[in-house]
C-alpha positions in Angstrom: -0.3 5.0 3.5 -2.1 6.6 1.0 -0.4 4.5 -1.5 -0.8 1.5 0.4 -4.5 1.6 0.8 -5.3 1.7 -2.6 -3.1 -1.3 -3.7 -4.6 -3.4 -1.1 -1.5 -3.6 1.5 -3.1 -5.4 4.5 -0.1 -5.6 7.0 1.7 -2.0 8.1 5.3 -4.7 7.5 4.6 -4.5 3.8 4.6 -1.0 3.2 8.6 -1.1 3.3 7.8 -2.3 -0.1 6.6 0.8 -1.4 9.8 2.8 -0.3 11.9 2.1 -3.0 8.8 2.0 -5.5 9.1 4.6 -8.6 5.7 6.4 -8.6 6.2 7.1 -4.7 9.4 8.6 -5.4 7.8 10.4 -8.7 5.3 12.3 -6.2 7.6 13.0 -3.5 5.6 10.8 -1.2 7.4 9.9 2.3 6.9 6.2 3.4 7.1 5.9 7.6 8.1 2.9 9.5 5.2 0.4 10.0 5.9 0.9 13.8 5.6 4.9 13.7 2.5 3.7 11.2 1.6 1.5 13.6 1.5 3.7 16.6 -0.6 6.3 14.6 -3.3 4.3 13.9 -3.2 2.9 17.8 -5.1 5.9 18.5 -8.0 5.5 16.0 -11.7 4.8 16.3 -13.7 3.3 14.0 -15.3 6.7 13.4 -11.8 8.2 12.9 -10.9 5.2 10.6 -13.7 6.2 8.0 -13.2 9.8 7.9 -9.3 8.9 7.4 -10.1 6.7 4.5 -12.8 9.2 3.2 -9.7 12.3 3.4 -7.1 9.4 1.6 -10.0 8.9 -1.1 -10.0 12.8 -1.5 -6.2 13.2 -1.3 -5.4 10.4 -4.3 -8.1 12.2 -6.3 -6.2 15.6 -6.0 -2.9 13.7 -7.1 -4.4 12.1 -10.1 -5.9 15.7 -11.1 -2.6 17.4 -10.7 -0.8 14.6 -12.9 -2.8 15.5 -15.9 -3.4 11.6 -16.5 -6.5 11.6 -18.0 -6.5 7.8 -16.7 -4.6 5.2 -14.5 -3.7 1.9 -14.4 -3.0 -0.5 -11.5 -1.4 -3.3 -11.6 -1.8 -4.9 -8.4 -0.3 -9.0 -9.3 3.3 -7.7 -10.2 4.8 -7.9 -7.4 5.8 -11.1 -5.8 6.4 -11.2 -2.3 8.1 -14.7 -1.0 7.2 -15.7 2.6 8.5 -19.1 4.1 6.8 -21.5 6.5 3.1 -20.5 7.5 3.1 -16.6 7.3 -0.5 -15.6 8.7 -2.8 -14.4 5.6 -0.3 -16.0 3.4 -1.8 -17.7 0.2 0.2 -19.6 -2.8 0.1 -17.7 -6.1 1.5 -17.8 -9.8 5.1 -17.2 -9.0 7.2 -18.6 -12.4 10.8 -18.1 -10.4 9.4 -20.2 -7.5 7.0 -22.1 -8.2 4.8 -23.8 -5.1 5.7 -20.7 -3.2 
């Protein structure tokens, strides 16, 4: 969830996209199944979600400091997720391989 949060994943199902991500593997981060994350999150209130967000930020900051990197670049435009039909939340964007999707 930490990685998903910082790259703007808006649907739990898309957490699957992170399972083979090189950075996720480099930091040995476990990516749980969307159904597991959903059950976990169903117990949260608004207050606990804000606390969770603060914890995410602190953990991410600690990971960055341990990495020794002076700066990072988060490239949020490099992945293309093709959807067919009228998927909720899907929008047309730039995809040079499948124009119009």
